[in-house]
GUVO-862590 format. One record per residue (C-alpha): residue in three letters; residue number from 1; x, y, z. Coordinates in pm, whole numbers, always signed. Layout:
REM residues N
<ALA,NUM,<X,Y,Z>> ...
END
This chain:
REM residues 361
<MET,1,<-1530,+881,-1241>> <LYS,2,<-1707,+548,-1215>> <ILE,3,<-1778,+382,-883>> <LEU,4,<-1555,+96,-770>> <GLN,5,<-1726,-228,-673>> <ILE,6,<-1518,-469,-463>> <GLY,7,<-1731,-767,-367>> <ASN,8,<-2019,-627,-163>> <LEU,9,<-1847,-291,-117>> <THR,10,<-1919,+16,-328>> <ALA,11,<-1673,+306,-327>> <ILE,12,<-1820,+625,-468>> <LEU,13,<-1483,+712,-619>> <PRO,14,<-1239,+449,-758>> <ILE,15,<-952,+567,-541>> <ILE,16,<-778,+354,-278>> <GLN,17,<-528,+518,-45>> <GLY,18,<-224,+292,-29>> <GLY,19,<-126,+136,+302>> <MET,20,<+203,+295,+411>> <GLY,21,<+377,+131,+700>> <VAL,22,<+520,+227,+1036>> <GLY,23,<+279,+505,+1119>> <VAL,24,<+231,+685,+789>> <SER,25,<-123,+562,+718>> <LEU,26,<-324,+502,+1033>> <SER,27,<-682,+579,+1135>> <GLY,28,<-650,+953,+1075>> <LEU,29,<-565,+931,+706>> <ALA,30,<-776,+623,+638>> <ALA,31,<-1091,+773,+787>> <ALA,32,<-1044,+1102,+600>> <VAL,33,<-1013,+918,+268>> <ALA,34,<-1315,+699,+346>> <ASN,35,<-1519,+1011,+426>> <GLU,36,<-1452,+1143,+75>> <GLY,37,<-1586,+829,-92>> <GLY,38,<-1258,+647,-146>> <ILE,39,<-1117,+348,+40>> <GLY,40,<-898,+437,+337>> <VAL,41,<-627,+191,+435>> <ILE,42,<-448,+139,+767>> <SER,43,<-107,-26,+746>> <ALA,44,<-52,-302,+1002>> <THR,45,<+326,-285,+955>> <GLY,46,<+527,-153,+1249>> <LEU,47,<+238,-78,+1483>> <SER,48,<+428,-253,+1760>> <LEU,49,<+672,+39,+1769>> <LEU,50,<+389,+289,+1806>> <TYR,51,<+202,+94,+2073>> <THR,52,<+469,-20,+2316>> <LYS,53,<+250,+123,+2595>> <LEU,54,<-4,-153,+2535>> <SER,55,<+235,-445,+2576>> <SER,56,<+605,-518,+2623>> <ASP,57,<+562,-811,+2383>> <TYR,58,<+631,-698,+2025>> <ARG,59,<+362,-906,+1857>> <GLU,60,<+99,-842,+2121>> <ALA,61,<+160,-468,+2096>> <GLY,62,<+117,-485,+1718>> <LYS,63,<-211,-674,+1746>> <LEU,64,<-354,-444,+2013>> <GLY,65,<-236,-138,+1820>> <LEU,66,<-410,-264,+1506>> <ILE,67,<-736,-315,+1695>> <GLU,68,<-712,+37,+1835>> <GLU,69,<-647,+192,+1493>> <ILE,70,<-936,+3,+1331>> <ARG,71,<-1174,+114,+1604>> <LYS,72,<-1050,+473,+1590>> <ALA,73,<-1116,+477,+1215>> <ARG,74,<-1463,+330,+1263>> <ALA,75,<-1544,+606,+1511>> <LYS,76,<-1452,+870,+1253>> <THR,77,<-1624,+736,+942>> <SER,78,<-1899,+516,+806>> <GLY,79,<-1702,+478,+482>> <ILE,80,<-1490,+188,+362>> <ILE,81,<-1188,+102,+577>> <GLY,82,<-922,-146,+473>> <VAL,83,<-602,-280,+624>> <ASN,84,<-276,-365,+447>> <VAL,85,<-87,-664,+589>> <MET,86,<+246,-771,+439>> <VAL,87,<+276,-1145,+372>> <ALA,88,<+644,-1125,+475>> <LEU,89,<+557,-1033,+834>> <THR,90,<+623,-1308,+1086>> <ASN,91,<+291,-1230,+1256>> <PHE,92,<+99,-1218,+926>> <ALA,93,<-153,-1484,+1028>> <GLU,94,<-230,-1320,+1361>> <LEU,95,<-281,-977,+1202>> <VAL,96,<-506,-1121,+931>> <LYS,97,<-719,-1299,+1192>> <THR,98,<-743,-974,+1387>> <CYS,99,<-866,-786,+1080>> <ILE,100,<-1130,-1048,+1008>> <THR,101,<-1245,-1058,+1371>> <GLU,102,<-1272,-679,+1373>> <LYS,103,<-1476,-703,+1050>> <VAL,104,<-1251,-477,+846>> <ASP,105,<-1418,-405,+512>> <VAL,106,<-1128,-511,+291>> <LEU,107,<-787,-669,+344>> <PHE,108,<-496,-594,+109>> <CYS,109,<-199,-834,+117>> <GLY,110,<+127,-810,-78>> <ALA,111,<+505,-840,-34>> <GLY,112,<+468,-1211,-103>> <LEU,113,<+194,-1433,-243>> <PRO,114,<-98,-1469,+4>> <LEU,115,<-181,-1819,-118>> <ASP,116,<-361,-1930,+198>> <LEU,117,<-541,-1604,+276>> <PRO,118,<-898,-1741,+233>> <SER,119,<-823,-2010,+492>> <PHE,120,<-858,-1746,+764>> <LEU,121,<-1218,-1661,+675>> <THR,122,<-1496,-1782,+905>> <LYS,123,<-1866,-1840,+840>> <ASP,124,<-1958,-1493,+961>> <SER,125,<-1670,-1311,+783>> <VAL,126,<-1755,-993,+595>> <THR,127,<-1400,-891,+497>> <GLU,128,<-1323,-881,+124>> <LEU,129,<-981,-1020,+28>> <VAL,130,<-759,-837,-222>> <PRO,131,<-408,-959,-312>> <ILE,132,<-140,-720,-436>> <VAL,133,<+65,-853,-729>> <SER,134,<+339,-734,-962>> <SER,135,<+270,-964,-1258>> <ALA,136,<+1,-1146,-1451>> <ARG,137,<+163,-1475,-1352>> <ALA,138,<+121,-1397,-982>> <ALA,139,<-244,-1300,-1038>> <LYS,140,<-311,-1630,-1216>> <ILE,141,<-135,-1839,-948>> <ILE,142,<-339,-1677,-672>> <CYS,143,<-669,-1716,-857>> <GLN,144,<-598,-2081,-934>> <LYS,145,<-494,-2160,-577>> <TRP,146,<-786,-1981,-414>> <GLU,147,<-1033,-2138,-657>> <SER,148,<-907,-2495,-620>> <SER,149,<-836,-2496,-247>> <TYR,150,<-1101,-2262,-109>> <GLN,151,<-1367,-2218,-380>> <TYR,152,<-1302,-1848,-344>> <LEU,153,<-1172,-1579,-578>> <PRO,154,<-1022,-1236,-505>> <ALA,155,<-1276,-957,-461>> <ALA,156,<-1027,-747,-659>> <ILE,157,<-659,-749,-752>> <VAL,158,<-414,-463,-704>> <LEU,159,<-139,-451,-964>> <GLU,160,<+153,-255,-818>> <GLY,161,<+403,-141,-1078>> <PRO,162,<+775,-63,-1042>> <GLN,163,<+727,+313,-994>> <ALA,164,<+569,+264,-651>> <GLY,165,<+725,+370,-324>> <GLY,166,<+856,+127,-69>> <HIS,167,<+932,-236,-143>> <LEU,168,<+905,-338,-506>> <GLY,169,<+820,-680,-645>> <PHE,170,<+1068,-644,-928>> <LYS,171,<+1434,-704,-997>> <GLU,172,<+1639,-386,-1003>> <SER,173,<+1697,-428,-1378>> <GLN,174,<+1319,-431,-1438>> <ILE,175,<+1231,-113,-1251>> <ASP,176,<+1292,+127,-1541>> <ASP,177,<+1226,-127,-1817>> <VAL,178,<+920,-19,-2020>> <ASN,179,<+823,-385,-2056>> <TYR,180,<+735,-380,-1685>> <SER,181,<+541,-53,-1689>> <LEU,182,<+179,-43,-1576>> <GLU,183,<+79,+22,-1935>> <GLU,184,<+231,-314,-2033>> <LEU,185,<+135,-516,-1724>> <LEU,186,<-227,-403,-1686>> <PRO,187,<-365,-568,-2003>> <GLN,188,<-178,-887,-1911>> <VAL,189,<-335,-905,-1565>> <VAL,190,<-681,-823,-1699>> <ALA,191,<-643,-1102,-1956>> <GLU,192,<-554,-1357,-1685>> <VAL,193,<-855,-1256,-1476>> <VAL,194,<-1114,-1278,-1756>> <PRO,195,<-1141,-1662,-1764>> <PHE,196,<-1218,-1672,-1391>> <GLU,197,<-1475,-1394,-1430>> <THR,198,<-1643,-1577,-1717>> <LYS,199,<-1644,-1915,-1544>> <HIS,200,<-1798,-1784,-1223>> <ASN,201,<-2001,-1496,-1369>> <ILE,202,<-1837,-1240,-1143>> <LYS,203,<-1633,-923,-1177>> <ILE,204,<-1276,-911,-1041>> <PRO,205,<-1172,-547,-1075>> <VAL,206,<-805,-481,-1141>> <ILE,207,<-672,-177,-957>> <VAL,208,<-338,-22,-1051>> <ALA,209,<-77,+138,-827>> <GLY,210,<+269,+289,-854>> <GLY,211,<+376,+631,-977>> <LEU,212,<+21,+770,-1006>> <PHE,213,<-33,+1124,-880>> <SER,214,<-296,+1318,-1073>> <GLY,215,<-654,+1286,-1188>> <GLY,216,<-509,+1265,-1538>> <ASP,217,<-317,+955,-1430>> <ILE,218,<-643,+803,-1304>> <TYR,219,<-816,+877,-1636>> <ARG,220,<-527,+728,-1832>> <MET,221,<-523,+403,-1632>> <MET,222,<-898,+358,-1642>> <ALA,223,<-894,+414,-2017>> <LEU,224,<-650,+122,-2037>> <GLY,225,<-885,-108,-1848>> <ALA,226,<-822,-46,-1479>> <SER,227,<-1128,-36,-1253>> <GLY,228,<-957,+197,-1008>> <VAL,229,<-627,+322,-872>> <GLN,230,<-429,+300,-551>> <MET,231,<-231,+610,-451>> <GLY,232,<+10,+639,-161>> <THR,233,<+252,+924,-221>> <ARG,234,<-27,+1166,-312>> <PHE,235,<-185,+1127,+34>> <VAL,236,<+131,+1172,+241>> <THR,237,<+123,+1549,+191>> <THR,238,<-220,+1587,+349>> <THR,239,<-300,+1738,+686>> <GLU,240,<-464,+1412,+794>> <CYS,241,<-165,+1191,+713>> <ASP,242,<-52,+1035,+1040>> <ALA,243,<+322,+1095,+989>> <SER,244,<+506,+1392,+1138>> <ASP,245,<+521,+1731,+968>> <ALA,246,<+894,+1676,+915>> <PHE,247,<+817,+1353,+726>> <LYS,248,<+572,+1535,+501>> <GLN,249,<+825,+1812,+442>> <GLN,250,<+1070,+1553,+309>> <TYR,251,<+818,+1488,+34>> <ILE,252,<+766,+1857,-36>> <ASN,253,<+1142,+1915,-61>> <ALA,254,<+1223,+1605,-268>> <THR,255,<+1337,+1638,-628>> <ASP,256,<+1377,+1361,-883>> <ALA,257,<+1749,+1359,-802>> <ASP,258,<+1671,+1277,-439>> <ILE,259,<+1497,+949,-521>> <GLU,260,<+1703,+631,-511>> <ILE,261,<+1657,+257,-528>> <ILE,262,<+1792,+91,-215>> <LYS,263,<+1857,-268,-117>> <SER,264,<+1623,-328,+173>> <PRO,265,<+1696,-568,+460>> <VAL,266,<+1370,-735,+356>> <GLY,267,<+1552,-869,+50>> <MET,268,<+1371,-655,-206>> <PRO,269,<+1463,-331,-380>> <GLY,270,<+1284,-24,-250>> <ARG,271,<+1230,+335,-362>> <ALA,272,<+1324,+594,-102>> <ILE,273,<+1417,+959,-52>> <ARG,274,<+1789,+1014,+3>> <SER,275,<+1879,+1095,+365>> <ASN,276,<+2187,+1126,+584>> <PHE,277,<+2101,+787,+729>> <LEU,278,<+2109,+618,+388>> <GLN,279,<+2440,+787,+310>> <LYS,280,<+2584,+636,+628>> <VAL,281,<+2450,+295,+526>> <LYS,282,<+2630,+324,+192>> <ALA,283,<+2948,+417,+375>> <GLY,284,<+2919,+104,+587>> <LEU,285,<+2866,+295,+911>> <ARG,286,<+2545,+123,+1018>> <GLN,287,<+2512,-224,+1169>> <PRO,288,<+2247,-360,+1408>> <LYS,289,<+2386,-522,+1721>> <SER,290,<+2088,-752,+1758>> <CYS,291,<+1731,-800,+1640>> <PRO,292,<+1472,-750,+1916>> <TYR,293,<+1171,-797,+1687>> <SER,294,<+1217,-1075,+1426>> <CYS,295,<+933,-906,+1239>> <ILE,296,<+1008,-1009,+879>> <HIS,297,<+1073,-1361,+753>> <THR,298,<+1324,-1256,+488>> <CYS,299,<+1538,-1024,+703>> <ASP,300,<+1882,-1170,+787>> <VAL,301,<+2009,-980,+1091>> <GLU,302,<+2359,-1120,+1045>> <LYS,303,<+2392,-953,+707>> <THR,304,<+2162,-651,+713>> <PRO,305,<+2323,-310,+780>> <TYR,306,<+2027,-175,+978>> <CYS,307,<+1683,-255,+1121>> <ILE,308,<+1431,-131,+868>> <SER,309,<+1147,-116,+1120>> <VAL,310,<+1343,+118,+1345>> <ALA,311,<+1467,+326,+1050>> <LEU,312,<+1112,+378,+920>> <TYR,313,<+986,+455,+1269>> <GLN,314,<+1255,+722,+1312>> <ALA,315,<+1153,+873,+978>> <TYR,316,<+785,+870,+1079>> <LYS,317,<+890,+1087,+1376>> <GLY,318,<+1097,+1313,+1149>> <ASN,319,<+1444,+1193,+1249>> <PHE,320,<+1632,+1148,+921>> <GLU,321,<+1970,+1110,+1085>> <HIS,322,<+1848,+768,+1196>> <GLY,323,<+1591,+684,+932>> <PHE,324,<+1454,+738,+582>> <ALA,325,<+1124,+776,+401>> <PHE,326,<+994,+552,+127>> <ALA,327,<+823,+738,-161>> <GLY,328,<+690,+678,-510>> <SER,329,<+859,+801,-827>> <CYS,330,<+608,+1088,-848>> <VAL,331,<+707,+1248,-516>> <SER,332,<+868,+1553,-679>> <LYS,333,<+516,+1657,-789>> <ALA,334,<+415,+1719,-427>> <HIS,335,<+444,+2092,-360>> <ARG,336,<+215,+2173,-69>> <ILE,337,<+23,+2028,+223>> <MET,338,<-352,+2018,+170>> <SER,339,<-648,+1842,+326>> <VAL,340,<-775,+1509,+200>> <LYS,341,<-1095,+1684,+93>> <GLU,342,<-895,+1931,-117>> <THR,343,<-689,+1645,-259>> <PHE,344,<-999,+1458,-374>> <ALA,345,<-1149,+1773,-522>> <GLU,346,<-830,+1834,-718>> <LEU,347,<-813,+1474,-841>> <VAL,348,<-1174,+1484,-960>> <GLN,349,<-1119,+1820,-1133>> <GLU,350,<-806,+1692,-1308>> <PHE,351,<-991,+1377,-1415>> <ASP,352,<-1282,+1576,-1555>> <GLU,353,<-1051,+1813,-1740>> <MET,354,<-870,+1520,-1900>> <CYS,355,<-1202,+1363,-1992>> <LEU,356,<-1325,+1683,-2158>> <SER,357,<-999,+1735,-2347>> <ARG,358,<-1016,+1382,-2486>> <GLU,359,<-1378,+1431,-2592>> <ARG,360,<-1284,+1749,-2780>> <CYS,361,<-1012,+1553,-2963>> 
END
């Protein structure tokens, strides 16, 4: 595998561990991935629920929890650590500022267009900024806006396809449409980036995500022009993943028939593993009495059947009567728990085997 260069950062392996919210990817998983030469990512989403001991104020707890997770990761690795912050979060700006102040290596932002993200940089900032998009149009809009308003361009772009886990930047009718597959979207995004690269004599690597599980998948995407991959589901079934053992077992037990597309309170479709909780939602048996958090701009508490933050937090703890797990379309390929080191070794072996088989052809 080739190295992955993102701005001033060099990852030995072109593998980014996806940021998975509400406790699934914290300092434990991120540091383990960074130690293997990839880019480990802490999710800033839902940390308030994990760090209520630090503050009774929801936003303050989230900020303090993020600082603690970043510092824990730094204590465990000298590798590359990133943070994923959803644009849809009501405390997006505060979390971004926290990441920059803490000198996080790279900041990934999706679930909305982070059009003003460079405005948070300061003169002494070292954090590289990477937007997450679902289309070539979104990539172009961001590049144009950042260039014209801030004289800044993305250090890289993550293209997340419709086979990803969690919230999807696609209409439900597009999710299984081959015209919206990574194979179709990747060349389009690369083509939109080229003029900016040429004009400024820089490289903006395009990283792909969504439904990727094996080293063969990495080889296939890089052969199509990707500079690297982002994988979330593959890293859930590792010993270092920060979620509960029961959460990981949901992945091990899941079959293709267990995966469903849900309508999230966030206002986007999402890919999840079927649970008793979701069955109750379908039956109309769930309804929040109030919203104590106001954590997401697009969540309408008057209409939503449940609080997604609480549901994901319950799943993180292993309580699937009151929650559910997001997962990518490839989750049925997860069959055992292994260490991050073993996972990387397997990915590299699979990549090399694919490379050799193609050379023989």
